[in-house]
C-alpha positions as CSV (number, residue, x, y, z in Angstrom):
1,X,0.0,0.0,0.0
2,X,1.4,3.4,-1.1
3,X,1.4,6.3,1.3
4,X,1.5,9.9,0.1
5,X,3.8,12.0,2.1
6,X,3.4,15.8,1.7
7,X,6.6,17.7,0.9
8,X,8.2,19.5,3.8
9,X,9.1,23.1,3.8
10,X,12.8,22.3,3.2
11,X,11.9,20.5,0.0
12,X,9.8,23.4,-1.2
13,X,12.7,25.9,-0.4
14,X,15.3,23.8,-2.3
15,X,12.9,23.5,-5.3
16,X,12.2,27.3,-5.3
17,X,16.0,28.1,-5.0
18,X,16.8,25.9,-8.0
19,X,14.1,27.6,-10.1
20,X,15.3,31.0,-9.0
21,X,18.9,30.3,-9.9
22,X,18.0,28.9,-13.3
23,X,15.9,32.0,-14.0
24,X,18.7,34.3,-13.1
25,X,21.1,32.5,-15.4
26,X,18.6,32.6,-18.2
27,X,18.0,36.3,-17.7
28,X,21.8,36.9,-17.8
29,X,22.2,35.0,-21.1
30,X,19.1,36.8,-22.5
31,X,20.6,40.2,-21.6
32,X,23.9,39.3,-23.4
33,X,22.1,38.2,-26.5
34,X,19.9,41.4,-26.4
35,X,23.0,43.6,-26.1
36,X,24.7,41.7,-29.0
37,X,21.5,41.9,-31.0
38,X,21.1,45.7,-30.5
39,X,24.6,46.2,-31.8
40,X,23.9,44.0,-34.8
41,X,20.6,45.8,-35.5
42,X,22.2,49.3,-35.2
43,X,24.9,48.2,-37.7
44,X,22.4,46.5,-40.0
45,X,19.9,49.5,-40.0
46,X,22.7,52.0,-40.9
47,X,22.4,52.6,-44.6
48,X,24.5,54.5,-47.0
49,X,25.1,58.2,-46.3
50,X,23.6,60.9,-48.5
51,X,24.0,64.6,-48.8
52,X,26.1,66.4,-46.2
53,X,26.8,63.2,-44.3
54,X,28.2,61.6,-47.4
55,X,30.4,64.6,-48.1
56,X,31.8,64.5,-44.6
57,X,32.5,60.8,-44.9
58,X,34.2,61.3,-48.2
59,X,36.5,63.9,-46.7
60,X,37.3,61.6,-43.8
61,X,38.1,58.7,-46.2
62,X,40.4,61.0,-48.2
63,X,42.7,61.3,-45.2
64,X,43.5,57.6,-45.3
65,X,47.1,57.0,-46.4
66,X,47.8,53.8,-48.3
67,X,51.6,54.2,-47.8
68,X,51.2,54.6,-44.1
69,X,49.1,51.5,-44.0
70,X,51.9,49.4,-45.5
71,X,54.3,50.9,-42.9
72,X,52.0,50.1,-40.0
73,X,51.4,46.6,-41.2
74,X,55.2,46.0,-41.4
75,X,55.7,47.3,-37.9
76,X,52.9,45.3,-36.4
77,X,54.2,42.1,-38.0
78,X,57.7,42.7,-36.6
79,X,56.4,43.8,-33.2
80,X,54.0,41.0,-32.6
81,X,55.9,38.1,-34.3
82,X,55.9,36.1,-37.4
83,X,52.8,34.0,-36.6
84,X,50.5,36.8,-37.9
85,X,49.2,36.7,-41.4
86,X,49.8,39.7,-43.6
87,X,46.5,41.3,-44.8
88,X,45.8,42.2,-48.4
89,X,46.4,45.9,-49.2
90,X,43.3,48.1,-48.8
91,X,41.4,50.0,-46.2
92,X,38.7,47.4,-45.7
93,X,41.2,44.6,-45.4
94,X,43.2,46.6,-42.9
95,X,40.0,47.2,-40.9
96,X,39.1,43.5,-40.9
97,X,42.6,42.6,-39.8
98,X,42.4,44.7,-36.7
99,X,38.7,44.8,-35.8
100,X,38.7,41.7,-33.6
101,X,41.0,43.6,-31.2
102,X,43.4,40.6,-30.8
103,X,46.2,42.1,-32.8
104,X,45.9,45.4,-31.1
105,X,46.1,43.8,-27.6
106,X,49.2,41.8,-28.7
107,X,50.7,45.0,-30.1
108,X,50.4,47.0,-26.8
109,X,51.5,44.0,-24.8
110,X,54.7,43.7,-26.9
111,X,55.8,47.1,-25.7
112,X,56.0,46.1,-22.1
113,X,58.3,43.7,-20.2
114,X,57.3,40.1,-19.7
115,X,54.8,39.9,-16.8
116,X,53.8,43.6,-16.9
117,X,51.5,43.5,-19.9
118,X,48.4,45.7,-19.5
119,X,46.0,43.2,-21.2
120,X,46.3,40.1,-19.0
121,X,44.1,37.8,-21.1
122,X,43.5,37.8,-24.8
123,X,40.7,35.5,-25.9
124,X,39.8,34.6,-29.5
125,X,36.0,35.2,-29.9
126,X,33.5,36.1,-32.5
127,X,31.1,37.8,-30.2
128,X,30.8,41.5,-31.1
129,X,30.7,43.0,-27.7
130,X,33.8,40.9,-26.6
131,X,35.7,42.2,-29.6
132,X,34.8,45.8,-28.9
133,X,35.8,45.2,-25.3
134,X,39.3,44.2,-26.5
135,X,39.5,47.4,-28.6
136,X,38.6,49.5,-25.6
137,X,41.3,47.7,-23.5
138,X,43.8,48.6,-26.2
139,X,42.7,52.2,-26.2
140,X,42.9,52.5,-22.4
141,X,46.4,50.9,-22.4
142,X,47.5,53.2,-25.2
143,X,46.6,56.3,-23.2
144,X,48.4,54.9,-20.1
145,X,51.4,54.2,-22.3
146,X,51.7,58.0,-23.0
147,X,49.7,58.7,-26.2
148,X,47.7,61.9,-26.0
149,X,44.0,61.4,-25.7
150,X,43.4,63.6,-28.8
151,X,45.3,61.1,-30.9
152,X,43.3,58.1,-29.8
153,X,40.4,56.9,-32.0
154,X,37.0,55.8,-30.9
155,X,35.9,52.1,-30.9
156,X,33.4,52.6,-33.7
157,X,36.0,54.3,-35.9
158,X,37.6,50.9,-36.2
159,X,34.8,48.4,-35.8
160,X,32.4,50.2,-38.1
161,X,35.1,51.7,-40.3
162,X,33.9,55.2,-39.7
163,X,37.4,56.8,-39.5
164,X,40.3,54.5,-40.4
165,X,42.5,57.6,-40.8
166,X,42.1,58.1,-37.0
167,X,43.1,54.5,-36.5
168,X,46.3,55.2,-38.5
169,X,46.9,58.3,-36.4
170,X,46.7,56.4,-33.1
171,X,49.0,53.6,-34.3
172,X,51.5,56.2,-35.6
173,X,51.4,58.1,-32.3
174,X,52.0,54.8,-30.5
175,X,55.0,54.0,-32.7
176,X,56.5,57.4,-32.1
177,X,56.0,57.0,-28.3
178,X,57.7,53.6,-28.3
179,X,60.6,54.9,-30.4
180,X,61.0,57.9,-28.1
181,X,61.1,55.8,-25.0
182,X,63.9,53.7,-26.4
183,X,63.6,51.0,-23.7
184,X,64.5,48.1,-25.9
185,X,60.9,46.9,-26.6
186,X,60.5,48.7,-29.9
187,X,61.1,46.5,-32.9
188,X,61.2,48.1,-36.3
189,X,62.9,50.6,-38.5
190,X,63.7,53.9,-36.7
191,X,62.8,55.8,-39.8
192,X,59.2,54.6,-39.7
193,X,58.2,57.1,-37.0
194,X,59.2,60.5,-35.7
195,X,61.1,60.6,-32.5
196,X,59.7,63.1,-30.1
197,X,61.8,65.9,-28.7
198,X,62.8,65.4,-25.0
199,X,62.2,68.2,-22.6
200,X,65.2,69.6,-20.7
201,X,64.2,70.4,-17.2
202,X,66.2,73.1,-15.5
203,X,66.7,73.4,-11.8
204,X,67.2,76.8,-10.1
205,X,68.4,77.5,-6.6
206,X,66.4,79.6,-4.1
207,X,68.8,82.5,-4.5
208,X,68.3,82.5,-8.3
209,X,64.5,82.4,-7.8
210,X,64.6,85.2,-5.3
211,X,66.7,87.4,-7.7
212,X,64.3,86.7,-10.5
213,X,61.3,88.0,-8.5
214,X,63.0,91.4,-8.2
215,X,63.5,91.9,-11.9
216,X,61.0,93.6,-14.1
217,X,60.4,91.8,-17.3
218,X,60.6,93.6,-20.6
219,X,57.0,92.7,-21.2
220,X,56.2,95.3,-18.5
221,X,58.1,98.0,-20.3
222,X,61.5,99.5,-19.8
223,X,62.9,103.0,-19.0
224,X,66.4,102.1,-20.2
225,X,67.8,105.0,-22.4
226,X,65.2,107.5,-21.3
227,X,66.2,111.1,-20.3
228,X,64.6,114.5,-19.6
229,X,66.6,116.2,-22.4
230,X,64.5,118.7,-24.3
231,X,61.7,118.8,-21.8
232,X,60.3,122.1,-20.5
233,X,58.6,122.8,-17.3
234,X,54.9,122.0,-16.8
235,X,52.6,124.9,-17.6
236,X,54.9,126.6,-20.1
237,X,53.0,127.7,-23.2
238,X,54.0,126.2,-26.4
239,X,55.6,128.6,-28.9
240,X,54.5,128.4,-32.5
241,X,56.8,130.0,-35.0
242,X,56.9,130.5,-38.7
243,X,59.3,128.4,-40.7
244,X,61.1,131.6,-41.9
245,X,61.4,133.1,-38.4
246,X,64.9,134.3,-37.5
247,X,64.6,132.5,-34.2
248,X,63.7,129.3,-36.0
249,X,67.1,129.6,-37.8
250,X,68.9,130.3,-34.6
251,X,69.1,134.1,-35.0
252,X,67.8,136.7,-32.7
253,X,66.3,140.1,-33.8
254,X,68.2,143.1,-32.7
255,X,66.0,146.1,-31.7
């Protein structure tokens, strides 16, 4: 004979906990897919540019330098190692080569000593938001390396190909910074980038600083060379004479 035993409170609590945990995990996965889908939809809904937007985009595209592209590819291949595959020439091929963020993270890591890399983990993935996250990590590490914020491109400039000239500008600034530091981590031809001028910091003693505070700069004006020659007393009327006056010629009239 079978006997039905009602479930206890503990059994109900365990069952409710399992359901809640599965629901939270499902919600997390759903949120990730929604974020990925929103990026895909925004990229898919963006059509060709017309009018003023097209003119602006054409001007931006004209700044792209094909010769600079070849130089940057050669530097990245030397800096990151021989296991990278050289891309085909062209702006779109250059974008596809870098848009995953993996090569950029390897590039910035190669400029640091072993064990001090800014990007600790580089994962190969095809998820859009993960690839954009790697690009953001590269941009943050580039700024910390010493590149000016004004020379750093935006993530969409690379991932959506909005401004590949800005990507070239960032990589060029990074190469110049690595060449200027000259810490042994730069690999490549020294003629590929410009070496920045180093500042010469001067130290002054307290005595020199104190003497400098008592001097009047030339921007404030100067009385050097001034005299009172030719000046008359205040209140003296001005004498107006004819050009043919004897006194004008240094002669005096005799009565």
